[in-house]
N, C-alpha and C positions, 0 to 999 in steps of 0.2 A: 550382654549382646555379643554374639560371636564375631570375632574380628577377622577381616580378610587376610589371607596369607599372600606371599609374593606371587604365587602362581594363579591368583584370582579365585581361589577356593576358600570358603570359610572352614572352621575347624571341624565341621561335620562332613567335609569332603564335597559339598555341593558347589558345582562350578557356577560362578556368577558373572565374572567379567573377563574370562578368557576369550581370546579372539581367534583361535583356530576353529576350523569347521567342526571338529570333533567336540570341542568345548561348547561351541554355540549350539550344536545339536543337542547336547545334554541339557543346556540351559533352556532351550525351547521345550523339551520334554518335561523338565521340572515345572515350568510355568503352566504347561498344559495340565499337569497333574495337580499342582498345589495352588495355582492361581485360578485356573479355569475349572478345576475339579471335574475333568472330563476323561473318561477312559478312551483310549485310542480309537476303538471301533465306533464310538459315538461322537467323535470330535467333528464339528462342522468347519467349514472354511473360515468362518468368523472366529472360531476357537483357535485355529492355527494362526490366523492373523494376530489375534490378541496375544498369544503366547510368544510369537516372533517379536511383536512390538515391545512387550515387557522385557524380553531378553536384550533388545537393543537399548531400551531405556536404562537397564542396569549399567550398561557401559557409560551412558551419559551421566547418570547420577554419580558414578564413581569419579568421573572427570570433574564434575561440578564440586563434589565434596573435597576433592584434592585441591582444586583451585581455591575454594573457600578457605581451606586450611592455610594455604600460602598467603592469601589476602589477610587473614587474621594474624599471621605471624610476621607480616611486614611492618615496618615502622608506621605508626598510626597516622602520621601526617602525609604518607606517600601517595595513597590512592584515593581518588574521588569516584564515587559510584554514579554512573549515568542513570537517571530515572527518566525513561521515555514514556511520557503520558500520551496515550492515544485512545480515542474511542473506537478505533478499528485496528484489527490485526488479522490480515488474510494470510495465514501461515501456509496454506496449502496442505496437501497430504504430507504427513511427517515421515513415514517409514522410508520411502525412497531417498528423500533428501538426507536423512540421518545416515543411511548406509553409505552414500557418497562421501559425506563429510567425515565419517569415522573410518572410511576405508574398508568397510566390511561387506561390500556388495558380493564379492565372489565367495567369501567364507560363508555368508548366510545362504547364498544360492546353493552351494554344495551341501550345506547342512540340511536344507529343506529337501533337496533332491534325494539325499540318503534316507529321508523320512517319507519319501513318496509324494512330496509336495512340490509345486512349481512357484518360484518366486514371483513371476509376473501375475499369476492368479491371486497370490496373496496381496500383492500391491494393489490390485484392482478392487480388493475387498474394502479398502479404507474409504471412509466417508470424510471428506475434508470439512473442517470447521469454517463455516461461512461467516466469520466474525467481522465483516466489513462490507462496504458498498462498492469499493473499486480501488483506484490507484493509491488512495491514502493508506489503506490497510496493507496493500502489497508492498508499498515503500517501507512501512513500519516493519514488516517481516524481513525484508532485505537488510534493513539496518540492524536488527537484532542479530541476524546471522553474521554480519560483518563484525559487529562488536565482539561476538564470541570468537570469530576467526582471529581477530587482532588481540584477543585476551583483554579487552577493556571491561572492567567490572560494570555490569549493566543489568538492569531490571526493566522490562517493559510492563507497564501497568495499564490494565483495561478492565473490561466487563466480561464476565462469563455468560454471554447471552445463551439462554436455553434454546432459543430459536434464532438462527442467524439470518443472513440475507435470504430472501425468499428463493425457492426453486422456481425457475421460469419454465412454463410450458407454452406452446403456441397452439391455440385452438382457432381454427378458421382464420389464421393469419394474425390473430390478436394475442398479445401477452396475457397470460393468466398466471397469477401468483399462487404458489403452494407453500405451505409451511416447511421450513427447513429443520427437521428434527434430527440434527446431526449427532445427538447423544443417544439415540435409540438403541444402538448396539454396544454402548459403552465407549469410554475413552481411555485407552491404556497409557496415554502419554502424561496425563496430569496426576499430580499428587495433592490430595485434599489436605489442607492444613487447618483442622478445626481449632487448634490452639492459636492460630493467627486470625483474629477476628476483632472488628472494631464497630462501635456504635455510631450511627449517623442520625442527626436530628433533622426533623422536618416540621414546618408549621409552628404554631404556638405564638409566643411573644417573648419579649426581653424585659428584664428588670435591671434597673441601675441602682447602685449603692456605692459606698466607699469602703475600701478595705481598712484594716487596722492602721495602716501607714498613711491613710488619707487619700489614696489614689482611687480614681474612679474604677469600679469593677462592674462588669456586665455579666448577667446570667441569662442564658437562653433557656427558657422553659418551653420545651417542644410539645407539640400535640401528639407527635408520633416519633418513635425511635426504631430504626431498622439496623440489623446487624449485617456486616459484610464479612464473608468468610473467604479466605484465600485458597486458590487452586493454582499450583505451580506446574508449569510445563518447561522442561529443559530444552534449550535451543543449542545444538552442537555447532561449533565452529569447524572450519575446514582444516583437518589434519594438524590442528594446533593444540588440541587438548582443552581448549577454551570452551566454556559453556555459559551462555546467558540464560536468564530466567524470564519467562513470561508469567507474570502473576496476575491472574484474573479474579475479580471479586464477584461472588454470588450473594445476592441479597436473601436474608432469612429473617424470620421473626425473632425478636429477642426472647419472647415466651411463645412457644408454638401451640399451646393447648390450654384452654380455659376450663378447668375441671368444674368450677362452679356453674358455668353456663351449661356444660354437658350434663351435670347432675340435675339441673333444672329442666332438662329436656330440650334446651336450645342447641341442637346438634350443630347447625351451620355456624352459629355465632361462636361456638367453641373453637373452631379452626379459622374463623374469619380473618383474624389478625395475621395468621401465617400466610393465607392466600394473598392478602393485600401486600404484604411485605415482599413476597417472592415475585410479585409482578414487576418490580423495579428492574430485575435482570432477566425478565422473561423473553423479550424480543428486541432485536436490533432495530433501531430507528423506527419506532411506531409512527404511522402516518400522522404528521403534525397539523393537518388541516382541521380536524376536530379538536376541541379544547382539551380533551383527555390526552390526545397525542402530545400536545405541547407540554402538558403537565408531566407526563412520563419521561419525555426527553430531558426536561429540566432536572427532574429527580435523578435520572441516570447520570447526568454529568456531575452533579454535586456528589452523588453517592460514591462514585469511583475515585474522584480526586480527594475526597475526605478520607476514605479508607487508605489510600496510597500515602497521603501526607502523614497521617497518624502512624502508619507503618514505618516510614522513614524516620520520624522523630523517635519512635521507640528504639529503632536500631542504632541511631546516633547516640542516644543516651546510654544504651547498653554497652557501648564501647568505652564508657567512662568519660565521655566528653560533655562539656557544658552546652546548654542550648544556644548560647551566643555564637558558637562556632559551627552551627548547623550547615551553613553554606560551604564549609570546608569539606564536608562529608558527601554532599550531593550536588550534582549538576542536573537540574530538572528541565527537560526539553518538552515544550508544549507543541504537539503535532497538530497544527491548525488551532482554531479558536475553541473547539469543544472542551478542552481541559482548562481553559483560562480562568474559570471560577476558582481554580486552585490558588491563585494569587490572593484572593480575598480570604479563602479558607486558611491558608498558612498564616495570614495576619490574625485571623480569629484564634487559631491555636496558640500562636506566640503571645498575643496580648491577653486573651481571656483565660487560657488554660495554663500558660507558663509565666504569666504576669510580667512580661517585658514592657518597657516603655514603647510608645508608638514608633518613635524615630529609630530605635534599635531594631524593632521588629521589621520596619520598612527596609532598613539596610540589609538585613538578612534575606528578606523576601526578594528584593531586586538582585542581590548577588546570586541567588539560587536559580531563578527562572530565566529561561530563554525561549523565544517564540519563533516558530516557523510559520510563515504565511504561505498558503497554497492557492490563493485565488486572486484574480484581477476583476472578478465579477462583483460589483458593489452589492448586488442583491444576495450574494452568497456570504457576505460578511455578517456573521451571526449577531443577532440582537434579540433580547427577551423583553416581552411586555413587563413594564415595571410593576403593575398591580399583581400579576401572576407571581413574579419573583418575590415580591414583598410578602405574599401570603404563604409561599412555600418555604422561603429562606429569609425570615425577617432579620436575623442578625447579619447575614451576609450582605443584605441590602444596606444596612446601617454602615457597615465597613466600606462598601463601595462608595457610599455618599461621602464618607470622611476622606477616603483616598481622593475622590474627585474634588472636594473642597480645597484640600491642600495643594493638589496639582494645579487647579485653575488659579489659585492665588499666585503660584509661581509664574503661570502664563501671563497673568495680568501685569505682573512686575516687568515682564519682558515686552509685552504688547498692550500697553494700558488703554489704548483707544480702539482696539480691534475686537469688537464684540462678535463679529462674524467668525473670526478665527477661534475665539473662545467657545462659541457654539459648536463649531466643527470638532474641536478637540475634546469637548466634554464627554465624560463616560456615560452621560445621560442624554439621549436624543429627545428634545422637547419641541420638535417641529410639529407634532400632532399628538397622537397618543404617545405617552412617554415610554421609551425603551431603554434598556441597558445595553450599551454597545460593547460586546465582548472583545472585539479586536482592539478597541481603544484601551480597555483594561489590560489586555496582553501587552500592548506597547508601553504603557506607563509602568507596569509592574515587572518588566523584564530588563535585564542588562544587555541583551542582544536580541536583534530582530534579523531574520534572514529570509531572503527569497530563495527560490529553488531552480533558477536558471538565470543567466546573465541578463537577458532581456526582461524577464519577470522582475528581478530586483531593481533594474533601472526604472521600469514603469511604476513599481511600488513607490520609489522615491519621488517620481514626477506626478503621480496621480493619486492612487488609493490611500497611501500613507504619507503624502507630501508634507502635510503640516507636522507630522511627527518627525520626519526627516529633517525639516528645518530646525526643530527643537533639539533633536538627538542624533546628529549625523554620525557620531562615533558608534552608535548602536548598530548600524546597518551593515550587513555582510551579504555576500552571495555565496551559497553552497549549492552548486548544481546537483540535482538528484543523481542517484546511481542505482544499479541493480546488481544482485549477486550473480556472478557467472556460474556458481555451482548449481543452483536450481535451474537457472535460465539458459544454461548451455550444457554443462556436464550431465545433468539429470535428464533434461527434456530432449536433448539432442546428442546422445552418447556417441553416435558414429561420427558426427562432425567433431566432437571433442577428441576422439581417437585420431582423426585425420590431422587435426591441429597438433596433437602431441607427436605425431610422426615427424613434424617439422621442427617443433619447438622443444621437444623433450618433455619429461615429466617436470612438474612444478610450476608450470605457467599459470595454473588456476590460482596460485597464491601470489602471483606477481603480474597480474593481467595488465596493470597500468602501463608497464613498459614492455612486457613480453609480446603482446599481440602485434605490435608494430613490426616485428620481424617477419610476419606473414607477407609483408609487401614484396619481399624478395621472391616469393613463390607465385605472385599474382599472374605472371605471364607464362608460367611453366605449363605447357600443354598437358602433360601427364597429371599434374596436380589439379588443373582445371577439370579434367575429366573425372577424377576421383571426387572432386567437390560437387560437380553436377550429379554424379551418381548418388551421393548421399542425399542431396536435395530431392532427387526423383524418388528415392525410397521413402522419404518422409511424406511426399505428396501422395504416393500410392497408399501408404498407411492411412492418411487422412481421408482419402477418397473412399476407402473401405468403410471407415466409420460413418462418413456422410451417407453412404448407401444403406448401411444397416440401421442407422438411427432416424434418418430423415426421408429415405427412399428416393433420393436424387442421385442419378448416375453422373459423375463428373469425370472429365478427361485429365489424368495426371500430367499429360503432355502440355496442357494449356497453361497459360500464365495464371498463377494463383494470386489474385488481387484481394488483399485482406484488410478489412477495417474492423477491428475488435476493440471495443471500449464502451464505456457508459453511453447510453443513447441520450443525446442532448442536442438542442438546436445549435449550440455554438460548436459542437463537434462536426456538424454539417454532414451527417450521413445522407441527407437529402441532396446535397451537391453530388455525391457519388451516384445516387440514383438517377439524377439528371444525365450523367454521363452514360449510364447504362441505356437509358431511353434513347439518347442520341445515337449510340451504336446500333441499337435495335432499328431505329428509323433508317439508318444507312443501309442496313440489310433489306429492309422492306422496300426501299426505293430501288435497290439493285441486289437481288438475292445471290448474285454471283460475286458480290463485292469482296475484295481481299481484306478480310478482317482477321487480325491476330486473335486466335482463340483465347478466351479468358473465362476463368471461373471466379466470380465475385463472391467472396465469403464475408458475411456480416455476423457479428455476435455482440451482445451487450444487453444490459437490463435497463429498463426505464423505471424511474421512481414511480411507485404505485399511484401517486396523485398527480403525475405529470402527463396530462392528456396529449399534448402535442408530441411528446416523445413516443408515446404509445401509438400515435397515429403514424409516425415515421416508420415504426416497425411494421404496421399494417401496410404501408406503401411498399416497403421492401418486399414483403411476402406476396403482395398483389402483383407487382411487376414480375416477380419470379414465376408466378402462375402463368402469366402470359408468355414471357420470353422462353421459359423452359419447354413449353409445349408447342411452340410455333414451328411448323415444319420448314419454313423458310430460313430459320436460324440454323438448322441442321447441326446443332450441338456446338456451334462456334461460341455461343454465349451461354453460360449457366449462372444462375443466381441462387445463393444458398443463405438462408438465415439459420445459423447454428444455435440452437436454444441452450439456455442455462449456462451462460458464460461464467466460468470460475477458473481457479488456478489449474485444476485438473484438465479442463478442456483447453485452456490456454496452452498447456504443455503439449497438446496434440496439434494445435493450429499454428503456433508460432514457428516451429521448425520447418513447416511446409510452405510458408509464405514466400512468394517471389517478390511481391510489391507490398510495401507498407504504406497505408493511407493515413497520413498525419495532416489533415486538411482543415483544422480549425482556423477560424479567421484570425489573422495576425493581431496580437495584443490581447487575446482572451485566454489562451492556454498557458497556465503557469509554467509548466515544464513538460510533463509527460514522462512515463516510464515504459509504456508500451512501445513507443518509438525506439527506445534503447534495446528492449528485448528482441524486437523484430530485426533490427539492424545487426545485433550481436549474433543472430542466427542466419545472417546472409541475405536478408531481404533488402532490396533497394527502396529508398524512401521517396515518395512523392509528397511534397508538403509546402506549406507557406512558411515564411520567416517568422515563426512563432515558437515560444517556449524554448525547449532544448533543441528543437530542429536546427536552430541557428548554429549551435555549437557542434551538433552532429555533422552538419554540412562542412564546417571548418575542419573537423578532424578527418573526415573520410575523403574530402576533396570535392570541390564544387562540381567537377565533371562527373562525379559518381552519385549525384543527388539531383532529383527532378524537382526543380523549383518553379513555383507558379504564384500568381496572386499579388495582391497589394501588400506592402510592408505596413507595419503597425502605425507609423506616422501618417502614411497615405490613407489608411483605413479611417483613422481618426479625423483627418482633414476632410475626407469625403463625407463622413457622417455629420460633422459640424457645419459643413457647407450646404446642408439641405439635400441630402441623398434622396433621389426619387427612383425607386426600383422599377417603376413602370417604363421609364425611359430606356433602361437596359433591356427590358422585356420586348418592347416595341422595336428596338433597333437590332435585334438578333433573331433571325428567322429560325435557326435550330432551337434556340432557347424557347422562343414563342411556341413552336410546335410541341415541344416536350411538355410545357406547362399546360397548354390547351388540351393535350391528350389526358393529362391527369384530371383536369377540370371537367372534361367531357365524359368521364367514366370509362375510358378505354381500358383502364387497369382495375376497374371495380364493377364489371358486369353492367355497365351503363348507369350505375348509381352516381349521379352528379353531385350529390350532397356529401358523400363520404369524405372526400379529401378537400372540400371547400374551405374549411378553416386553415388548412396548410397553404392552399393556393392564395387565399386572401391575405394571409400573413406575409407571404413572399412578395406579392404585388403591391401591397400597401405599406408594409413596414420593413421587412427584411433586415432585421436588426444585425444579423451576422453576415451581411453582404454576399449572400449566395449568388445573386444575379450579377453583381459587379465582378465577381471572380470567375464566373462560369466559363467565358471564352478562353481565358488564360489557362484554366484547368483542362479544358478540352484539348487545346493545343499541346499542352504538356503531356497529356495522356497519349496523344498521337506519337510523341517522341518516345514514350515508354514502349509502345507497340513496336515501333521500328527497332529499338534497341534490343528487345527480347528476341527478335528474329536472328540476331547475330549472337549465337550461343557462346562463342569464344569470348567475345567482348563482354557479354553479360556475366560470365563466370569471373572474369577479371574484376569487373566492378563489384561483384558480390564479395570476393575475397578482400578487396581493398576496403569495403565497408566494415567487415569484421576486424581487419587490421587496425582500423581507426577507432575502435570502440573501447580501447583501454581506459580512456578517461572516465567512462561512464560506469565504472565499477563502484558498487556501494562501499568497497574498502576505501577508495579514494575519498568519497564523501565523508565517511566516518573519521578519517584522518583529519580532514579539514575542520569538522566540528570540534574535534579534540584540540586542534591547534588554535583555532580562532575563538572558540566559545567556551568549551568545557574545561580546558586546561587539565586534562586527565592523562594518566599514563597506563600502560599495559601491565598486567600481572605476569611476571616472568618466573617460571619454575626453575629455581637454581639447580635442581637435580637433573634437568633434561637439557639436551642440546636441541632446542626446538627448531630454529632456523639459522643457518649460517648468515652472518652479516646482519643480524636482527637486534643488535644491542641498543639501537635507538640513540646513538651518540653522534654529535656533530664532530666530524673528523678533525676540524680545525680548532674548535674550542674545547672539545672534550666534554660538552654539556649534554644533559638529557634533553632531547628534542620533543618529548611528548609521546604520543602514541607510536609504538614501535613498528617499523616497516616490515613487510614480508620479504622473502629473498630478493636480493638485488640481482639485476641482469648485467652480465658483462659480455662484451663482444668476443666472439671467437674468430681467430685469424684463419682457421682451417675449415670451418663449416658455415653454412648459411643460417643456422639456428643458434639461439643464444645458449649460454651455459648458465645454469642456476648456481650461483656461488654459495 
């Protein structure tokens, strides 16, 4: 193989990793010629995109291989690899983010321009991989990017779904799901690894025997075996040379063709095994209402954790280490309960395949795994029907039963007469049909459990995981979520990033935790405020253009852009937002000359295909939009937009244009949120309840710069436990009663009184998420928002202070906390490069390694109002 020379060319003279525009131009032409096999006159835009992406990928693979060489040459005991297990990874479009992180945006722009191509058009060509449902996948993407930025050795493990989260279309106001064939034009970022493949067993039965040493040995005789093949995508860190790897598993048949069946004329049977095997990684989250959906989801979860753990064990042994030290090589983070089956699978691999004693295997397993909980909704705590799991994964069920037996024996020793506690802690739910409780398995089999916001962690200890907290208080930690400022500010809002750089200098994107606070000094500066508002206005004009082109609604960029973008769910309370819209509409109808602050309400989000009430909320939004947007009395003062197909790409359009961020879930139900962080980071002011990370955002940006309404978590719980009657709130509030009566009477459904009856009945008779109880507080708070928006100078100051207070919510900070509290890992430092000044990771007093190494430190300047990056 030809080796690269110092100037980035191999010994045939082909430029591969040079970073000048001329070198990149040549690299793009090479890929167009050798990879795409297209003559210039016949190259399509997709060919140009693919060639450009491959050129950028060359840079990343060079960095990754260099980092890997450093890792392998380091002392064997120095580095622990973070294995981030997640069923979702919403990475977003790769090209733009990689250009920002590699510092290649201008070089590539010039290279393409010289070739007669436009970078913006090339960027628009990319189809993003929809390998996730929402916040869980977007968080995983941020964390991988931050681990790469901090040079933490990391691999994200997941599934290479052929069809990701559905594409959402709106037909007659209703959500319609379309298949997301994101691979149809090819994926230039991944590297297929046919040599990295593992077999995964399903079904069958187990056989018990004794080995020659007299120990019990178990053989799993499967009904079916499926092969998982690795596909690697490099994830570039920001200006650090670090690269993380996203390793996704594709299911394939062990033997893809049956020649005997084919020769016998049974053509379909000849490929039947291949078709069935590939179904496992075919689609993200198949609807689990029918039995086949549950079966597929269960198979998916086991498939990817089994492949991932086999891969980790292979790598560990390839380093010449014994299996007993496995936990010294890997820190395995479970992103919610979906990968928690990995705990039982690692036990199977250690006991059955590597013949360790149970106690030794259990020590290794608990030292290796850590669990992040993402929900306070008890119904969202995953559990699997025991009969289904026993039929699909018989050996795994046996291991779970053994884990449970030993665990409950320990509990009985501590609480000998407390049968109810034992029933709650058991890994098996026996209250009716038997289920395996995956959260319980995760808690028992992990050495650390963390929530994702201060309130969330506190509520986990008090409610959802209270019994486990009493047993293992030392396991519990809080690590508030974070987002990467590179994608969610530098890429999505480049003009705002430039404006911030004009005050803070270059380098703040690597030290955002401390650097952004320096913006406070500019918050009252009139000139800076004007520039700030100009950037926001430009973003709003750009979004208004897209709304007009895609949806056909004309919106006023001068109006307040009121944004609620997130998964559609009753606890997110999009219908509370709608009640506010109807209330404003009724004020105008009562007095068409009323002084109403103009607003554009922008909703976006997907409802789960089987979640009828969420789909009905989308229909309500679009139906109210049809009435409000066309009523001449409104005269453009109110506009309602449902922006279809919410994904990372569309989020990068909407978030920079938002004036107001709606974070209005009922207190005590939102674990953390990351949308609230992205919106505030881009200068949107938040209206929200004291829920999730809203509490910490309010603390950081200042109470006076946050619009607070509604019940607190304890008050909400007290109200519900005291016999909450939503009809009392309905009957006691004239505005609320009118709005609900209009929905019920068909005012927004062409007289159809049945359409929204399920939603109205739910609000009046149940209202689990306290929409009616919080309504008046929300309306009053929204009136304060309207008044504040009229004072542009004050609004600009509040917006600047919001961004200045968002340093804490960087995913870099979150990853450092994981490293210090849970993973005990260190960064890979390239001894040949001066990566960052002040980044040696040493405690100045003790001279000891502190773990994950920090990015540039900020020191105060005596002569300027901006920091200097040391």
